[in-house]
C-alpha positions in Angstrom: -8.3 -5.6 6.0 -6.2 -4.2 3.2 -2.7 -5.3 2.5 0.0 -3.1 1.0 3.0 -4.7 -0.5 5.7 -2.3 -1.7 8.4 -3.8 -4.0 11.6 -2.2 -5.0 12.7 -0.9 -1.6 16.5 -0.9 -1.9 18.5 -2.6 0.8 20.1 0.7 1.7 16.6 2.0 2.8 16.8 1.3 6.5 13.9 0.0 8.6 13.7 3.2 10.6 13.0 5.2 7.4 10.2 2.8 6.5 8.7 2.8 10.0 9.1 6.5 10.8 8.5 8.1 7.4 7.2 6.0 4.5 4.7 3.8 6.3 2.9 6.8 8.1 2.8 8.7 4.8 1.2 5.8 3.0 -1.2 5.1 5.9 -2.4 8.7 5.8 -3.0 8.5 2.1 -5.3 5.5 2.7 -7.3 6.6 5.8 -7.8 10.1 4.4 -10.1 8.7 1.8 -13.3 8.5 3.8 -15.0 6.4 1.1 -12.7 3.5 1.9 -13.9 3.4 5.5 -10.6 2.1 6.7 -8.7 3.0 9.9 -5.0 2.5 10.7 -5.7 -0.9 12.3 -7.2 -2.3 9.1 -4.1 -1.9 6.9 -1.1 -4.2 6.9 2.2 -3.3 5.3 4.9 -5.5 3.8 8.2 -4.1 2.5 10.2 -6.9 0.9 13.6 -5.3 0.3 15.4 -5.7 -3.0 19.1 -6.7 -2.2 20.1 -6.1 -5.8 18.6 -2.7 -6.3 20.7 0.4 -5.5 19.4 3.8 -4.5 19.7 5.2 -7.9 17.2 4.4 -10.7 14.6 3.2 -8.3 11.5 1.5 -9.5 8.9 1.2 -6.7 5.8 -0.9 -7.2 2.9 -0.7 -4.8 0.2 -3.3 -4.7 -2.9 -2.9 -2.6 -4.4 -6.3 -2.1 -7.5 -7.4 -0.2 -9.5 -4.2 -0.7 -13.0 -5.6 -0.3 -15.4 -4.4 -2.9 -18.0 -2.1 -1.4 -20.5 0.3 -2.9 -18.5 3.5 -2.0 -15.2 2.0 -3.4 -15.8 3.0 -6.9 -13.3 3.1 -9.7 -12.9 6.8 -9.1 -12.1 6.2 -5.4 -9.6 3.5 -6.3 -7.9 5.7 -8.8 -7.7 8.5 -6.2 -6.2 6.0 -3.8 -3.6 5.0 -6.3 -2.7 8.6 -7.0 -2.5 9.5 -3.3 -0.2 6.5 -2.6 2.1 7.4 -5.5 2.3 11.1 -4.3 3.0 10.0 -0.7 5.7 7.6 -1.7 7.3 10.0 -4.2 8.3 12.3 -1.4 10.6 9.6 0.1 12.6 8.5 -3.0 15.0 10.2 -5.5 13.6 12.6 -8.1 14.2 10.1 -10.9 12.3 7.2 -9.2 9.4 5.6 -11.0 6.6 4.7 -8.7 3.5 2.7 -9.8 0.5 1.6 -7.9 -1.9 -1.2 -8.6 -5.2 -1.4 -6.7 -6.6 -5.0 -6.7 -10.2 -5.1 -5.5 -11.3 -8.2 -3.7 -14.6 -10.0 -3.5 -14.7 -11.9 -0.3 -17.5 -14.2 -1.6 -14.9 -15.7 -4.0 -13.0 -17.1 -1.0 -12.0 -15.6 2.2 -11.5 -16.6 5.8 -10.0 -15.0 8.9 -8.9 -16.6 12.2 -10.9 -13.9 13.9 -14.1 -15.3 12.3 -13.9 -19.0 13.1 -13.5 -21.3 16.0 -10.4 -23.4 16.2 
């Protein structure tokens, strides 16, 4: 499962805009890259809102965490993912907004557990 954390969302950006517009656009940018082999149920989104930031001069930072390293997930594919996410997000913010995306590959052998994989 991949986790997207998008920082810099202004308080004025209401939940409906995130749910109905931004989240689906970002999700499409991810699942459209077939090399990632991800579907919509394998991506979680978190949008911590910045109460101090106003709608002008937006700086949006997207982190993709937990993207397991796999053979098809090359540097080129991760770069295309970052570009796709920036393009998808850019459509939802003011023209002067700066949007950056960081893809953080993850090796599950370095430490990973899921409640779906163990008995409690």
